[in-house]
N, C-alpha and C positions, 0 to 999 in steps of 0.2 A: 504493500500500500504506500502511495506517496503521501508525504506530509503536506501540511498547509503551506509549506514554503513555495509551492508552485503556483499559488494563487497570486494574481497581480504581479507576476514575475516580469522583470525587464532583463534584456540580454544585450551584451556588447560582444561582437564577434570580430576578431582580427582575422580576416579571411585569407584564403590561400590563392585567390584569383581576383581579377578586377571585374566588378559587376558589369561595367560598360562594354567590355571587349571580349570576355570569355563566355563559353557555353555555361549556362546557368544550371546544368545538371550536376555541377560539382557538389560533393557531399556536404560541405559546410553550409552552402546556400540551401540545399534541400532540407537539412535538419532544422536550421534556425527559422526558416520561413514557417515551419509548423508551430513555432512558439509565438507568432504574432497573435494567435488566439488567446494567449495568456497575458500579453502586455506588449509594450513597445520594444522594438528590436533595432539596434544600430549595427549595420554591417560596414566595417572599415576595410576599404579595398587594400589588397595585398601590399605590404611594405616592401620596397625594392630590396632584394637580397643580392642579385648579381652585380658584380663590379662593373662600372661603366667601361665599355670597350670601344673607344673612339676609332680604333683601327677597322672596325666593322663598317665604317662609312655610312652608306645609305641605310643599312639595317639599324645602326645606332641612332640616326636621325629620326627614323620612323618610330622607334621605341620612345625616344625623347618626346616627340610630338604627341604620341598616344598618351603617355603618362601626364604630360602637361595639360592636355585637354581634359583628362579625368580629374586632375586637381582643380582646374578652373571651374568645374561643374559645382564645386562646393558641396553643401549639404542638400540632399534631395530626398523628398518623400516619394517613394516609388510604388507604394501599396499601403493598404490599411495597416497602421502600426509598424511600418517598415521604412527605415531611412538608410541611405547609402552615403558614405563620406570618403573622400580621398585625401589623406593628409600629405603634407610635404615631409619628405624624409631624405636622409643622406645615405646612399648605398655604399658605404665604406666601413663595413662591420669588422674588418681586420685591423682597424686603427683605433686606438684608445680614445683619442680626441674626438673622432667621428662618432663613436658609440655614445659618449657623454653628450655631445651636441644633439645627436638623434633623440636621445631620451628627453632632453630639455625641450626641444622643438615639438616633439609629439605630445609631451605633457601639457604644454600651453594650448595646443590646438584642441586636444581632447577635453581639457578642462572646460573650455568654452562650449564645445558641442554638447557635452553631457549636461551642462547647466541649461543650455537652450532647450534640450529635450526633456529635462527633468528626470534624468536617469540617475537614481540613487542606489548605490551598492548593487549593481547589476550582477547577473550570472555572466562571468567572462569566459569566452571561448577563444582559444588561440590555435590557429591553424598554421600561420606563418611564423616560424621560429624567431624571426628577427624582431617580433613584437614582445619578446620575452621580458626584457627589463621593465618596460613601461607597464605591462600587464601585471607583473608581480607587485608593483607599487600602487596600483589603483585600489580604491575601496571596492569590495565585492562581497557577494553572497557566497559564491563558490567559484573555483577556477577549473575549467576543463581544457585539457590539451588534446587536440585531435591530430594524432600522428598518422597522416594519410600516406606520406611518402618519405623516403630517405632523402630529405632536402639537401643534406650535406653533400650528396653525390650529384647534385644538379650542376650543369656546366657553369663555369665562371663564378662560382661562389667560393668564399673562404671556408674550407672544410673545417678547420679547427674552431673558428668562431661559431659557425652554425651548429656544429656538434655540441659545443659548450652550451649554447642556448637550449638545445634539445634535452640535454641531461638535466639542466637546471629546471626546465619545465616539468620533466617527469618526476623529479624529486619533490617539487612544491605543489603540483596540481592535485586538487581533490580527486580528480579522476582523469586518467589518460586513456583515450579511446584509440583502438587500433582497427584498421580495416583489412590488414594483411596478416594472415596466420603466421607467416615467416617472421615478420617484425615482432609480432606479439610473443612468439615462442622465444625469440632471442632477447627481447628487451623488457618483458613484464617484470622481472626481478629488480629492474632499475626504478620502478615506479612506486610512488606512495600508494596508489590504488589504480588498478587497470581493468579494462574490459575489452574483449574481442567483439566488436560490434558488427563487422562486415559491412558491406554496402547494401543499400536498399535499391528499389526501382519503382518508377511510376508505372506499375504493372498495368493498370486499367487503360492508361493513355496509349501504351505501346500495343497491348493485346487487342484493343478495339480498332486499331488502324485498318485492319482487313475488312471491317464492316462498312467502310466508306469506299464506294466503287471507284471514285476518281483518284488519279495519281497526278503528281506535279507534272506540268507540261514538259519540263526538261527531261523527266524520266521517260515519258511516252515516246520521245524521239530517239531513244537509245536501243540498239538491237540487243536481243537476249541471246544467251544467258548473261545476266548481270552479276558480276562479282563486286560486292560493295563494302565500303568502309565509311563510317561517320565518326567525326571527332577531330581533335587537333592533329595537324600534320607537321611533325617536327623531326628533323634528322637525329635529334637526341634520343627519340623513342621509336620512331618508325624506321624500318630497315629499307632505305631507298634502293639499295642494291638488290635485295630480294624481290622487290616489286618490279624492278627493271627486268629481271630474269623471268619472272612469272608472265609478264606481258608478252615476252618473246616465246615462251613455252606454250602459251594458250592464246594465239593470235585471233582465234575465232570467238573469244569471249570478250565482253566489255567490262573494263575496270572503272568503277565510279567512286570518286572520293568527294565526300560532303564534309567540308570543314575548312577552317582557315589554315593557311600555311604560315608557320611561325619561324621558319629558318630559311636557308637557301632554297630557292624554288627548285623542285626536283626535275631532273632531266627526263624522267619517265613520263612527265606530263605532256611531252611532245609526241608521244606515240599515238598512232591512229586509233587504237583500241582503248584509250584512256580519256576519261572525262573528269575534269576538275570543276566542281559546281560551287565551291566557296562555302562560307559559313551561312547557316540557316538558323532561324529562330528555333529555340528548343522545342516548342510545341508543334513545329512543322517536321521535325526529324522523323517521327514514326511513319509519316506518309512517304518519305524518301526510302526509309528502311524496308517498308513493306514490299517495295519493288525489287529488292535484292533476291536473287536466286540462291546465292551463297554469301554469307557475311564473313569478313576476314579480320584478323588481328595480326598483322605482319611486323611483330616487334623485333627490335635489335636484342641480341643476347648480352645483356649488361647487368651489373649489380643493381642498378636502378630498377630495371624491369623485373628482376627476380623478387624485388620487395614491393611490387605494385599489385593492385587489384582493380583493374579498369571497370568502371560502371557500365561501359558499353557491353561487357560480357552478359550482364543480366538483361540489358535492353535488347540485345540480339535474341536472347532466349525468350523474352516476353513476346517478341514478334513471331517466335516460332521458327526462326531461321536456322538452317544448318550452318555451322560455324567452323572455320578452320583457323588455327592459331599456331604461332611458334610457342615453344614451351615456356612456362613460368610457374612458380610454386603454387599459386592459388588455383590453378586449373585442376589440381588433383581431386578437387571436390566435384568436378564436372566431367570426368572421363567417360561417363556413359552417354553424354550428349554433345561432346565436342571432339573434333578431329585435331590431333596435334602433329605438327610436321617440323622437322629440323633442317631440311635442305630445300632448295627451290624445287627440285624434281619431286621430292616427297610432298611438298606443299601443292604442287600442280596436280599430282595424283589424288590427293585428298579432296581437292576442289571437284575433280571429276566424279569421285565417289559420292561426295555430298550432294551433287546435283540430282542424284537418284533417290535422295532421302527426304522427299517433301510430302510423304503421305500423311493423312490426318492423324494417325496414331503417333507418328514421330513428332509432328508439330505439337500435339497435346503433351507429349512427354517432356519436351523442352520447356513448355510453359509451366507445367507442374513444378518444375525444378525451382522456379523463382516466384510463383504466384503469391506466396505468403510473406515475401520480403519487401513489404511496403515501407516507404519512408515514414509514414505515420507510426508504424510499429517501432521502427528504429528510434524515432524521437522520444517516444514514451518510454522505451527501454532505458534510455540514458537518464531520464528524470527519475525513474524507479530506482535506479542504482545510486543516483546522487542524493536523493532526499528521503529514501526509506530508512537510511541508516543515520541515527542521531548520535553517533558514537562520540563526536568531538565538537567542542565549541569552535567558533571562528578563530582563525589565526589572527595575530596582531595585524591590523591594517594601517596603511599609511595614506593620508589624504592626497588627492590628486594635486 
């Protein structure tokens, strides 16, 4: 049973992505939006962790412009009881002077915003480890650390600084949430309190897409079979070389990518059997996904990927789609409904096999695998764990 602590609850979330530019399927956004029914929620767009890399030229300028536009939006009410804010921060976490400056600048900004919204002692969520120092010094009801990924392994971040933030948050948070079994098994002993939450899925939204006869105009013009992927396209996670070889091995198939390209534009995009459709609104994604004959997750084989648990896995299954993926730890729970391939040739063979697996019984089996993993259930599970235990008084709190 939850205690009365969840009545009239307010939430401050230091998010892992930027609300204005990223897909809003991200776990932190999905969970805290459920809490707007209980009180006001402030989502703070991700604090920059990557060191500025001026040598990237055009890419650096694009990122700078994007972040500047986000900051200049100020404080925005985007839904009932839901506000979004982009603070100014200094992305030099490897320098002591910068860390101190960052904390001071963030503190002043948040002090003003929290007073404006009347958020007193909120439930604080931290997804971006770079928010560690400021989060620990804010007055709060409870502190939740959402360990979604091994951020210290992200490109162009200071490993030691981000890992230090991570350990500090695990030691001080009232609850550390993990979505990856691998990270949970390795790191739970470092936490004050921990929970393997896994990801949820907007099951009804994805499963119901088939009941609408129309498909997006772009998809209607593409020849079948369609091998599809939706989500961010980044050379840090997506294996560009693998896709290049797949498009050569399967020239009669159409490869469709729905999502924003976040790194160097892939050369495979120039192939005659490749369609790059760009980023779409989250609520439109199921209507693109329902047109896939096979869904794919062509990940690079890195430590980052081995610690991940992509939400799109559950979304593909909610659509009922046969899915082929390169291996990563979290797939062990889905071996009965997923094809796993290690080489381009193996991946191409699995796609051909998967095309023959679209019978109603197979579609239903995939959907059963995820039908109870709703975001509503996940959000309530967190509150149950946080507030059912009255074991300890609040830690000493410091004013903003």
